[in-house]
C-alpha positions in Angstrom: -21.8 -9.8 105.3 -19.1 -7.3 106.4 -20.3 -4.1 107.9 -18.6 -0.7 108.5 -18.0 0.5 112.1 -20.2 3.4 112.7 -20.5 5.9 115.3 -19.8 5.4 113.5 -18.1 3.6 112.6 -19.1 6.2 116.1 -19.5 3.9 112.8 -18.0 3.9 115.8 -16.1 3.1 115.4 -13.7 2.3 116.8 -13.3 2.0 120.9 -12.9 1.0 122.5 -10.4 -0.9 124.4 -9.5 -3.5 126.7 -8.9 -5.7 129.7 -11.7 -5.9 132.3 -13.5 -8.6 130.5 -16.7 -10.0 131.9 -16.3 -13.7 132.4 -18.6 -15.7 130.1 -20.1 -19.0 130.8 -18.3 -22.3 130.7 -17.2 -24.9 133.2 -14.4 -24.1 135.5 -11.5 -26.5 135.1 -7.7 -26.5 134.7 -6.9 -25.1 131.3 -4.0 -25.4 128.9 -1.9 -22.3 128.1 -1.2 -23.8 124.7 -4.8 -23.9 123.6 -6.0 -22.5 120.3 -9.3 -20.6 120.5 -11.4 -20.7 117.3 -13.8 -17.7 117.2 -16.6 -17.5 114.6 -17.5 -14.1 113.3 -19.5 -12.5 110.5 -17.4 -9.4 110.5 -14.2 -9.8 108.5 -12.0 -6.7 108.4 -12.0 -4.7 105.2 -8.4 -3.9 106.0 -6.3 -3.8 109.1 -6.3 -0.1 109.9 -8.8 1.7 112.2 -8.1 5.0 110.5 -8.5 3.8 106.9 -11.9 2.1 106.9 -11.0 -1.3 108.4 -14.5 -1.5 109.8 -16.1 -3.4 112.7 -14.2 -6.5 111.9 -10.7 -5.0 112.6 -12.0 -3.5 115.9 -13.3 -6.9 116.9 -10.1 -8.7 116.2 -7.4 -6.1 116.9 -8.7 -3.8 119.6 -7.1 -4.7 122.9 -5.7 -7.9 121.4 -3.1 -6.5 118.9 -3.3 -2.7 119.5 -3.8 -0.8 122.8 -4.6 2.8 123.7 -3.4 5.2 126.4 -6.7 4.3 128.1 -9.0 1.3 127.8 -12.7 1.0 127.8 -13.5 -2.1 129.8 -16.1 -4.6 128.8 -18.4 -2.9 131.4 -17.8 0.6 130.0 -15.3 2.0 132.5 -12.3 4.1 131.4 -9.0 3.0 132.9 -5.3 3.7 132.2 -3.5 1.3 130.0 -0.4 2.5 128.1 -0.8 5.7 130.3 0.7 5.4 133.7 -1.4 8.4 134.8 -2.3 12.0 134.0 -2.4 15.5 135.4 -5.1 17.9 134.4 -4.7 21.6 134.8 -7.3 23.5 136.9 -8.8 25.1 133.8 -9.2 21.7 132.1 -7.2 22.7 129.1 -3.9 20.8 129.6 -3.5 17.1 130.0 0.0 15.9 130.9 0.2 12.1 130.4 3.0 9.9 131.6 3.6 6.7 129.6 4.0 3.3 131.1 7.7 2.3 131.0 9.0 -0.9 129.4 6.5 -1.1 126.6 7.7 -2.1 123.2 6.0 -2.6 119.8 5.9 -6.0 118.2 8.7 -4.9 116.0 10.9 -4.4 119.0 10.9 -0.6 119.0 10.3 1.0 122.4 7.1 3.0 122.8 7.7 6.8 123.1 5.7 10.0 123.2 6.4 10.5 119.5 4.4 7.4 118.7 1.5 8.7 120.8 1.6 12.0 119.0 1.7 10.3 115.6 -1.1 8.0 116.4 -3.5 10.8 117.5 -2.5 12.8 114.4 -3.3 9.9 112.2 -6.9 9.9 113.6 -7.2 13.6 113.0 -5.5 13.7 109.5 -7.4 15.0 106.5 -7.6 11.5 105.0 -8.6 9.8 108.2 -11.7 7.7 108.1 -11.9 7.4 111.9 -15.4 8.0 113.3 -13.7 9.8 116.3 -12.0 12.3 114.1 -14.2 15.2 115.1 -13.9 14.3 118.8 -10.4 15.6 118.8 -11.1 19.0 117.1 -10.4 20.6 120.5 -6.7 19.6 120.4 -4.7 22.8 119.9 -1.2 21.3 120.4 0.5 18.0 121.2 3.9 18.4 122.9 6.5 15.7 123.6 8.9 17.1 126.2 10.5 13.8 126.7 10.1 10.1 125.6 7.7 9.3 128.5 5.6 12.5 128.5 2.8 13.7 126.2 1.2 17.1 126.8 -2.2 17.8 125.1 -3.3 21.4 125.0 -7.0 21.9 124.3 -8.7 24.9 122.8 -11.7 24.3 125.2 -12.6 21.9 128.0 -13.4 18.4 126.9 -15.0 16.3 129.7 -14.8 13.2 127.4 -11.2 13.6 126.4 -9.8 10.6 128.2 -12.8 8.5 127.1 -12.1 9.6 123.5 -8.4 8.7 123.8 -9.5 5.1 124.6 -10.5 4.9 120.9 -7.0 5.7 119.6 -4.8 2.8 118.9 -1.1 3.6 119.6 0.9 2.6 116.6 4.6 2.6 115.8 5.2 6.0 114.2 7.8 4.4 112.0 5.6 1.6 110.7 4.8 1.2 107.0 1.4 0.3 105.5 -0.8 -0.8 108.3 -3.8 -1.8 106.1 -2.2 -5.2 105.6 0.1 -5.5 108.5 0.4 -4.4 112.2 2.8 -3.1 114.8 1.0 -2.8 118.1 1.8 -3.3 121.7 -0.9 -5.8 122.6 -0.7 -9.4 123.9 -1.0 -10.9 120.4 0.8 -10.5 117.1 -0.7 -11.0 113.7 0.3 -14.4 112.4 -1.6 -14.6 109.2 -4.7 -13.1 107.5 -6.2 -15.3 104.9 -8.7 -12.9 103.4 -12.1 -14.4 103.0 -11.3 -17.2 105.5 -9.4 -16.6 108.8 -7.3 -14.2 110.8 -4.8 -15.8 113.2 -3.3 -14.1 116.3 -0.4 -15.6 118.2 0.5 -14.9 121.8 3.4 -12.5 122.0 5.9 -13.6 124.6 7.5 -10.1 125.0 4.3 -8.5 126.0 4.7 -5.9 128.8 1.7 -7.0 130.8 0.0 -10.2 131.8 0.4 -12.7 129.0 -2.6 -14.1 127.1 -4.0 -17.2 128.7 -4.1 -19.0 125.4 -1.5 -19.6 122.7 -3.4 -18.7 119.6 -6.7 -17.2 118.5 -8.2 -17.9 115.1 -11.0 -15.7 113.9 -12.9 -17.7 111.3 -15.2 -15.6 109.0 -18.5 -16.6 107.6 -20.8 -14.8 105.2 -23.8 -16.9 106.4 -25.1 -17.2 109.9 -26.3 -20.8 109.4 -22.8 -21.9 108.3 -21.4 -20.2 111.4 -23.8 -22.1 113.6 -23.0 -25.4 111.9 -19.3 -24.7 112.5 -19.9 -24.4 116.2 -22.0 -27.6 116.3 -19.3 -29.6 114.5 -16.5 -28.2 116.6 -14.8 -26.2 113.8 -15.1 -23.2 116.1 -15.4 -22.8 119.8 -17.4 -19.6 120.1 -19.7 -17.2 118.2 -19.1 -13.6 119.1 -22.6 -12.3 118.3 -25.5 -14.5 117.2 -27.5 -13.0 114.4 -30.7 -14.9 114.6 -32.7 -16.2 117.6 -33.9 -19.1 115.5 -30.5 -20.7 115.8 -30.5 -20.7 119.6 -32.8 -23.6 120.0 -30.0 -26.0 119.0 -27.8 -24.6 121.8 -30.2 -23.8 124.6 -30.6 -26.7 127.0 -27.6 -28.4 125.5 -24.9 -29.1 128.2 -22.2 -28.8 125.5 -22.9 -25.1 125.0 -23.5 -21.9 127.1 -25.7 -19.1 125.8 -24.9 -15.7 127.3 -26.9 -12.5 126.8 -24.9 -9.5 127.5 -25.3 -5.7 127.2 -25.5 -4.3 123.7 -24.9 -0.7 122.4 -25.8 -1.5 118.8 -28.8 0.4 117.5 -30.6 -0.4 114.2 -31.6 2.8 112.5 -33.7 4.0 109.7 -31.6 7.1 109.0 -33.0 9.9 106.9 -31.0 12.4 104.9 -32.5 15.3 106.8 -31.1 17.7 104.2 -33.4 16.7 101.4 -37.1 16.5 100.8 -39.3 15.0 102.1 -37.2 14.2 105.1 -36.2 17.8 105.7 -39.7 18.1 107.2 -39.9 16.8 110.8 -43.7 16.1 110.3 -42.8 13.6 107.5 -40.1 12.0 109.7 -42.6 11.6 112.6 -45.2 10.2 110.2 -42.8 7.6 109.0 -41.9 6.7 112.6 -45.6 6.3 113.6 -46.3 4.1 110.7 -43.8 1.5 111.9 -44.7 -1.2 114.5 -41.2 -1.4 116.0 -42.3 -4.1 118.5 -43.6 -6.3 115.7 -40.3 -5.7 113.8 -38.2 -6.6 116.8 -40.1 -9.7 117.4 -40.0 -10.8 113.8 -36.2 -10.4 113.7 -35.1 -11.3 117.2 -38.0 -13.1 118.9 -37.9 -12.5 122.7 -34.5 -10.8 122.5 -33.5 -7.2 122.0 -34.9 -3.9 123.4 -37.0 -1.1 122.0 -35.4 2.4 122.2 -37.0 5.8 121.4 -33.8 7.7 120.7 -30.1 7.1 120.1 -29.2 6.4 123.7 -29.1 2.8 125.0 -30.0 2.2 128.7 -26.3 1.8 129.6 -25.5 5.4 128.8 -25.8 7.8 131.8 -28.2 10.1 129.9 -30.7 7.5 128.9 -34.4 8.4 129.1 -37.3 6.1 128.0 -38.6 7.9 125.0 -40.4 5.0 123.3 -43.7 6.7 123.4 -42.6 10.0 121.8 -43.3 8.6 118.3 -45.8 5.8 119.0 -47.0 3.3 116.5 -50.2 4.8 115.2 -51.1 4.6 111.5 -53.9 7.1 111.9 -51.6 9.6 113.5 -49.1 8.9 110.6 -51.8 9.7 108.0 -52.7 12.9 109.8 -49.1 14.0 110.0 -48.6 13.3 106.3 -51.6 15.4 105.5 -50.3 18.3 107.6 -47.0 18.1 105.9 -48.6 18.3 102.4 -48.3 14.6 101.5 -51.9 13.4 101.8 -51.3 11.2 98.8 -48.1 9.8 100.1 -44.8 9.8 98.3 -42.0 7.5 97.1 -38.5 7.3 98.3 -35.4 5.0 97.8 -34.1 3.1 100.8 -30.4 2.2 100.5 -30.1 -1.1 102.3 -26.9 -2.9 103.2 -26.9 -6.4 101.8 -26.0 -8.2 105.0 -28.4 -9.4 107.7 -30.7 -8.3 109.1 -31.1 -5.2 106.9 -32.8 -6.9 103.9 -35.5 -8.3 106.1 -35.9 -5.0 108.0 -36.2 -3.2 104.6 -39.0 -5.5 103.5 -40.8 -5.0 106.8 -40.6 -1.2 106.5 -41.7 -1.4 102.9 -44.9 -3.3 103.9 -45.6 -1.1 106.9 -45.2 2.2 105.0 -47.3 1.1 102.1 -50.2 1.0 104.5 -50.1 4.8 104.9 -49.4 5.5 101.2 -45.6 5.7 101.2 -43.8 3.6 98.6 -40.4 2.3 99.5 -38.0 1.4 96.7 -35.3 -0.9 98.1 -31.8 -0.4 96.7 -29.5 -3.1 98.0 -25.9 -2.1 98.3 -22.7 -3.7 99.8 -21.0 -2.4 102.9 -18.3 -0.7 100.8 -20.9 1.0 98.6 -22.7 2.1 101.8 -19.6 3.8 103.1 -18.8 5.5 99.8 -22.4 6.4 98.7 -24.1 7.2 102.0 -21.4 8.0 104.6 -18.9 9.9 102.4 -20.9 11.3 99.5 -24.3 11.8 101.3 -25.9 10.5 98.1 -29.1 9.0 99.6 -32.6 9.8 100.8 -32.9 7.2 103.5 -30.8 4.2 104.6 -30.6 1.4 107.1 -27.5 1.1 109.3 -26.5 -0.2 112.7 -24.5 2.1 115.0 -22.4 0.1 117.4 -20.8 2.6 119.8 -22.0 3.9 123.2 -22.2 7.7 123.9 -22.8 8.4 120.2 -25.9 10.6 120.6 -23.4 13.5 120.2 -23.3 12.9 116.4 -26.7 14.6 116.2 -24.8 17.8 117.3 -22.8 17.6 114.1 -24.7 19.0 111.1 -22.0 17.6 108.8 -22.6 14.0 109.9 -24.0 11.8 107.1 -27.6 12.2 108.2 -27.5 16.0 108.1 -29.6 16.7 111.2 -29.3 20.4 111.9 -30.7 21.8 115.1 -28.9 24.8 116.6 -30.1 24.1 120.2 -28.9 20.5 120.0 -25.5 21.7 118.7 -25.3 24.1 121.6 -26.3 21.5 124.2 -23.7 19.0 122.8 -21.0 21.7 122.9 -21.9 22.7 126.4 -22.1 19.1 127.6 -18.5 18.5 126.3 -17.3 21.6 128.2 -19.2 20.7 131.4 -17.2 20.7 134.6 -19.2 17.8 136.2 -20.7 14.6 134.9 -24.0 15.6 136.4 -24.0 18.8 134.2 -23.0 16.8 131.2 -25.7 14.2 131.8 -28.5 16.8 132.1 -27.5 18.5 128.9 -27.3 15.2 126.9 -30.7 14.2 128.2 -32.0 17.4 126.6 -30.3 16.4 123.4 -31.8 12.9 123.6 -35.3 14.3 124.1 -35.1 16.8 121.3 -33.9 14.5 118.6 -36.7 12.1 119.6 -39.2 15.0 119.3 -37.8 15.9 115.9 -37.7 12.2 114.8 -34.2 12.9 113.6 -34.0 9.2 112.7 -36.1 6.2 113.4 -34.5 4.1 116.2 -35.9 0.7 115.3 -34.4 -1.4 118.2 -31.4 -2.1 120.2 -29.7 -5.4 119.2 -29.3 -8.2 121.7 -25.8 -9.3 122.4 -25.8 -13.1 122.4 -22.6 -15.1 122.7 -22.7 -18.9 122.3 -19.7 -20.9 123.4 -18.7 -24.4 124.1 -19.1 -25.3 127.7 -15.3 -26.0 127.9 -14.6 -22.3 127.4 -14.5 -19.5 130.0 -13.1 -16.0 130.3 -14.7 -14.6 127.2 -16.4 -11.2 127.1 -20.2 -11.1 126.9 -21.0 -7.5 126.4 -21.3 -6.0 122.9 -19.6 -2.7 123.7 -18.4 -1.0 120.6 -17.6 -4.3 118.8 -14.6 -5.0 120.9 -13.9 -8.7 121.8 -11.0 -9.3 124.2 -9.6 -12.7 123.6 -6.7 -12.8 126.0 -8.5 -14.2 129.0 -10.3 -17.1 127.2 -9.3 -20.5 128.4 -10.3 -24.0 127.3 -10.5 -26.8 129.8 
């Protein structure tokens, strides 16, 4: 039940970073610094690198816990300095001079230097990088390291999101070896052991430069079945579930004094993504017809009950450029039939839907199959693994339509990239995305990205089925855990057990 980090993987990727955790529920009491916190998750890493396809699981376990960035994205979405002491930006916005925090060392004992920062950014932008944020750094013209504590980024054009984008870059020891199976970060935990298919254990690092973790050890326990994960919480095998995957399971925790159920803010969108390069989905009328044949409210209720939110475009309500566009492509089977006729498909058509094998995608696929059959569209479901999805859909673009969840915030900009896996190609949108990134003020950026948001909805570039809820369930003896599902990160260092 592993899934790649989109957004990608912008899978999101990867984010993301750190402290500022919202405090979750739990009773307030004196806690033990020697506690082990057992965390249940459905997202085991595919490997331990965020530039080599480690996926959502490695972000959840390592981001902010094992690795840190120059900047961090807090649990409430704010960008703050972390390994950066501060920065100076030139008047033309093309030069960022960043001073590193002193006294920081990697887990191997090597001191952090500007050379490590340069190497870490270059790893993200390398030809073989699988980082979702790779294209975000295309504006970097040069990285200079005038001394060990200073990094100078020279950009080819303004990038109002540059510091935000840097929060996605883990700073890694430039001299480290294979980081797909090991780590060398600067965070408050070190990797103790990864038992693939079972657990990943992090141990508090006593030489950490900042405030030490409030617990001695964190054990991520991985499940391939949500029911087994819930049972593990009920029996005390784990202390917390990072993201509940079915509302049906909540009845055993709600109203029970032994547990606290917290609903936070999610940025995870469930998409029916078309390959806009190929027929019939190169035709906006067809895409709009598919959209209007789907009762997204019924789908959301069937999957999540009273939880979750409908969205009409790629932008969640937490992004500054959110607009309520849920009525641009309304559920209307008669309209769907009319649009299909206008597009030349009065008798319908058949297409293959590549569907990841983990929940909730199989159930979503069957729902779509039933709904689209009512307007004459036949859906042939092709179930594939997360690894197959990454290779077949994301890399090779060998698909007609697919289901996928995109976890990151501010990822509407991917629709300005015609080379992205879904192939949406609108020159105006590309211009607006480019102008927004070069904007001199956040107000200017916001207005331009609102136009992007509205245009992709009008074009039905994808079908945005719903925004996931973010539900954390924990034992009532726990506190200090994050509750927001921002970019898959899960900061563990403030969690205490009474």
